[in-house]
N, C-alpha and C positions, 0 to 999 in steps of 0.2 A: 380487533381481536375479540372473540366472544368469551363468555364467562368460563366455559370449559377450558378453552385454550389458555386463558389467564392462569387458572388454577394449575394446569399442567406445566406451564412455563415456569411458574415460581417454584414448583416442586423440582423441576429439572435444574433450575438455577441454583437452588440450595445445595443439591447433590453435586452439581457441577463445580461450584467454587470450592467445596471440600476437596474435590479431585484436583482442581487447579492449584490449590495451595500445596498439596503434596508434590505436584510436579514442579513447583517453583519455590522451594523452600529457601533458596538463596535470595529471593527477591521479596517474599511476601509472608504475611501471617493472616490469620482470620480475624474478622471484625464483623459484628452484627450490624446490619443496616438499620438506620433509625426507624424504618417502617416495620421492622421485624419480619419482612417478607422473605429475605434471602441472605445467606452468609456471603458477603462480598470479600474477595481477596484484596488486601491493602498493601500497596508498595512500601517497602522499607526505605526507599529513596524518594522523599517527598517531591511533588511535582514542581514546586518553586513558583516564583511570580510569572505572570503572563509576559512573554517576550515583547521587547519594544518594537514599535513600528518604525524601522530604520530604512536606510537607503536600499538594502537588499530586498526590501518588501515592495519597492516601487514597481508599478507596471512596466513591462519590458518592451523595448522597441522591436518592431518587426524588421528593422534593418540590421539583421544578423546573417552571417554566412550560414546557409543551410536551411533557413526558415522557408517552409512551403507556403508561400503567400496565398495561393488559390485555396488550398485546403484550410488554412487558418481562417479565412473569411467564410468558407462554406460551412464550418462546424458551428458557427454562431446561429442559434435558433431564431426563426423569424419573429417569434413572440417575445424575444428578449434581446434586442439589438444592443450592441456595445455603444456606450456613450461615456465620455470622460467623467461626467457627474455621477453616473450610476456606478462606475468602477471605483470612484473615490468613496462613495457611500459604502460599497461592499468592502473596501479595504478597512474602513473604520469599524464596521461590524465584525470583520475577521479577527480584529484584535481586542474586541470588547468583551470583557468577562460578564457583562450583564446579560448576555445570552444564556449563561448557565444558571442553574437554580440558586447557587449561593454566591455568584459573582467572582469565583476564583479561577474559572476555566474559560478559555476562548478557543476558537478554531486554531489560533496560532500556538496554543500550548502543545499540540501534537504536530503542528506543521510550522516549525520555526524557520524563518528566512535564513538565519545564519547557518543552519544545518541543511540547506537545500530543501526547505519546507518538509523536513522530517523531524524526529525528536531524539535520535541517537539511542533509543531504548530498544530492548528486545521486543516488548509489546507495549502498546499505548497505556498510559495512566491518565485517569480522568478525575472527576469530581470526588472529593474526600479521599484522594489518592487510591481510588479503586483501580484494580488491574484488569485489563482486557485480555483477549486471546490472540489478537492480531498485531502484527508490526504496522506502524504508520507509514503508508506509502507517500511519496512526494506529490505535491501539487503541481510541480513544474511539468509542463506539457500535458497535464491531465485533460486539457480541452480536446485533445485528439483521441482520447480513449473512446471506444465505441460503447463501452459499459464501464461503470465506476465500481470501486471497491475490489478487493481480491477475488470475490466470487461473482462480481457483476450484478449484484442485486439492485443496483440503481442504473437506470438507463441514461440519465442525464446528470449534469453537475447540479442542476436545481434540486433533483431528488436527493442527490448525495449530500448537499448542504444542509438539508433539514433533518436527516436521520440522527447524526450525532447529538443534536440539540436535545432530542427527546429520548436518547438512550440513557438508562439509569447508571451505567458505568462511565459514560463519557461526559455529558454536560447536565444531565439529570432533570431537565424540565419535564413536567407531566404532559405538555403538549406545546405546539408552536405558538398558540395564542398566549400562553404565559410568557414566552420570550418576547413576543410582540408587545405585550403590556408593559414590560420593563422598558423597552425602547420608546414606546409611545408616550411614556411619562416624561420624557425629556424634550423640551420645546425645540431644541436645535434639531433633533432627529425628526420630529413631526414636520418641521418646516422643510427639511431636506427631502423627505419622502414625498411631500406634496409637490415640491419643485421637480423632482425626478420622475415621479409616477402619476402626478396629478390626483392623488388621493391619500388618505390617511394610512399610516403603517398597517400592514396586514401580512399574514404568513406568506402568501404568494410572492409579494414584492420583496420581502425580507430575503428569501432564498434566491430570488432572481438577482438581487444586488450582490450577494456573496458569490454566486456563480459567475457573474460578470467579472468580478475581481479575479477569481481563479483563472478565468480565460485570458487574463492579461499576463499570466506567468509563462511566457514563451522563452525557452532556454536552448539556444543552439550556439553557433559561433565557436565551437570547440576546435582544438588542433585537428581532430579527425575531420571536421567539416571543411577546414581549410585544405587539408590533404586531398579530400574528395573533390574540392574545387580546383585542384591543379597545383597546389604548393607541395611539392615532393619532400621538402625539408620540414614540414609542419609537425611530423611525428617521428619518433625514433625508429631505428632499425628493428628493435625488439617489437615495437607496436606493429610495424609492417609485417613481421613474421606472424604475429598474433592475428592479424587481419587475414592472412592466407589460411591459417589454421581454423579460424572462425568459419570459413566457408568450405572447409574440406574435412580433415580428420576430426576436428572438434565438434562438427555437426550442429553448431550453435544456430546456424541460419535456419534450421528446421522449425524452430520456435521463435527465435529472435530474428524474424525475417528482415532482410535488408532489401529495400527497393528504392531506387533513386529516380522516381518519376513524379509527375505532377499530382497524380491521384494517390500514390502510396510512397511518401518520401522516406528518408532514412530515419525510421523511428525505432527500429530494432525490436519490434513486437509483431506477432501475427494476430493480435487482438482476439485471441481465443484462450482456451483453458486446457491445462495439462496436469496430469498426476505425475510428479517427478520423484515420488518416493520419499518425501520429507517426513520422517518420524511417524509414518502411518501405522506401523505395527504397535507402537506404544498406545495408540488411541483405540484399537479394536473397533474399527469403523463399521463393521457390518451390524452389530447390535445398535450402535449409534444411529445408523441409517434407519433401521426399523423403528427405533424410538422416535426419531424425527417425523417419520410418516404418521405416527399416531398422535404426536403432541402438537404438530404445527400444520395448519392448513396450507396447502400449496397456494402460493400467491399472496399470502398474508405478510406484507412487507415488514411491518413492525415486529411481528413474531420472529421472522427470519433474521432481522437485524439484531434482535436481542439474543437469539440463539448463537449467532456468529460472534458476538462480543462477550456474552455472559457465560457460555457453556462449552464443554468439550465438543459439542456438535459443530463447533467452529472447524474442526478437522475434516468435516464432510465437504467443505468448499462448495463448489458449484452444484452439488447434489441437492443442497438445501433449496435451490431455486427450481431446478429441472425435474428432480426426483428420478433421474435416469441413473441406473447403477453404473453406467460407463463414466459418469461424472463424479463418482465418489472420490473425494480427496483431490479433486482437480481445482487448480487456481490459475488466475489470469497471468499470462506472460507479461512481466513488467518491461517497460522501456528501459534500456541500459544507459541512457544519457545521465550524466552526473552520478553514476552508480558508485564511483570511488568515494563520494562524500555522503552516501546514504546508508552506511552500515548501521546495524547488522542486517542480514539478508534473509530472504525467503519470507513466506507469509507469516511465519511464527517467530521470525528473528533468530532462528537457531544456528545460523552460520555467522561467526564473528568477523571473518575476513573474506576477501575475494579468493584467497588461496583455499579456504575451507569450501567455498562454493565450487571451485574447480575440482577439488578432491572428491566432493560429492558426485559430480558428474563423471569424473574420471573412473570411479569404481563401478559406475552403473548402479547407483543406490536403489534400494527397493527390492532386494532379493526375494522377499516373501510377499510382495505386494501384487495381488491378482489384478489390480486395476492400473498398474503402472503403464505409462505411455510407451508405445513401441519405440519412440525416439530415444529412450533411455537405455544405454548399453555401455559396457566398458569401452574406454577410449584409448587406452595404452599411451597416454601422454607422459613424456618425461618431464623432469623438473624444469628444464629450460623452456619447454613448451608452455608449462603453466605460468612461468614468469612472463613469457611473451603475451599470453592471454591477458594477464593483469595489466601489462603495459598498454595493450590496446584499450582496455576498459578505462584506464586512467586518462587516455587521450580523448575521451568523450566528455571531459569536464569543461564546463563553460567558463569564460573569463572571470565572472564574479566569484567563482570558487577555486580559482587557480592556487592561491596560497593555502587554503584549507586542503585542497586535493594533494598538494605536495607533502604536507604534514601527515595526512592520512595514509598516503602511500608508504611513507617511511615507517609509520607506526605499524601498519599491517604487515609490511615486509619483515620488520623485526619480530613481531609476534609469530609470524609463520615459520621462523627459524627455530622456535622453541615449542610451539603448540600446533599440532596438526591432527585434531581428533577425528577428522573425516578421512584421513589418508588410509588407503588399503591397496598397496601395490600389487598384492597377489590377485585381487579381483580386477584391478585396473588392466593388468596384462593377461588375464585369463579369458576363457571363452565366456560368451554371454550365457548367464544362468538360465535354466528352464523356468519359465514363469508359471506359477500355479494358476489354475483356472478359477474364475470367480465362483464363490459358493452359490448354490442354488437357493432360491427363496423357500 
């Protein structure tokens, strides 16, 4: 990033966090960063210790019902082949707080194995309890993603692994060399890097090891997988009804595409980006888009990463990368596997339960959003239909999370009976509203 962009970014960040604190008064207050450069929002719920590297963190077997073996092997890059030793090194790094500037945050802080490699928070919390703008996505099955992060700003897991380390809200290192220096000071690490890569620790191999570990987190073998493999008793009658609705009146398959083939297995994502109307009006995205064009050079990955995590420009989604107005507030379609245990939902964590998610879609949210995807429209689903959808999504839970999934289903169901902030039956059963035209430049 050049000097002009640095100055602009810090100005944006300072204003941004004042905005963010106002939006999140339940979670945060303001605290001046030790550099004096920007006011960072600080979580009122401390991050806590780095999670333990336990059995749920182990690399997963490919011998699971539903695993696409050919695709799994094809997504491994030729310049970073999988080996047990490299995966083990990546696992150790994934849980090591020494990759952060003050030793308190690891990759596992936001991607906890016991929570299906998420953190259970609305938005991620990083070094010094600084609050970001985005919900932490799961690492499970991330190896199949054609692009990483909610906005696709990283093309590979290697690129993804490096950015949080140098983000001032996440792990806070000034650069990857600083993280490598912390690792290289440990004889055991030096010896392992030499054994695995035949050279001393360096940034390229650091992120390659972490990416290799992340590629080992393959998660299938759910009741739904067994149902699709021919076991008609594997899922409930309610989930079966939800599966029919998924492909018909629910219109879910338009984005959460289902394909049971060698090249496109049952991943429940179309690997692209959509504006689904999540809180877009609150952010007033058109001025934000024009501000981003002036403050951030197109293709400047570090500046884009900081804007996505530090500022309200996060609401621009894919636009930060493409600069196409049609991508304003568009975010990646997530894989639905293990969705029951990865609450809260959406890129900003604004939906507390799967019932809230379904209410959002049922009412055709985004009434005043000129960039809303055409797939979004009122669905006229009744309460039993929504219950059936949730039953289907619960059936996508892998065996490692069966117990957590049952508890979470009960918790969300109970909450849904008393709190439904997204419900709007009049809109759900009404005509599709007239969508406003995008403003001219």
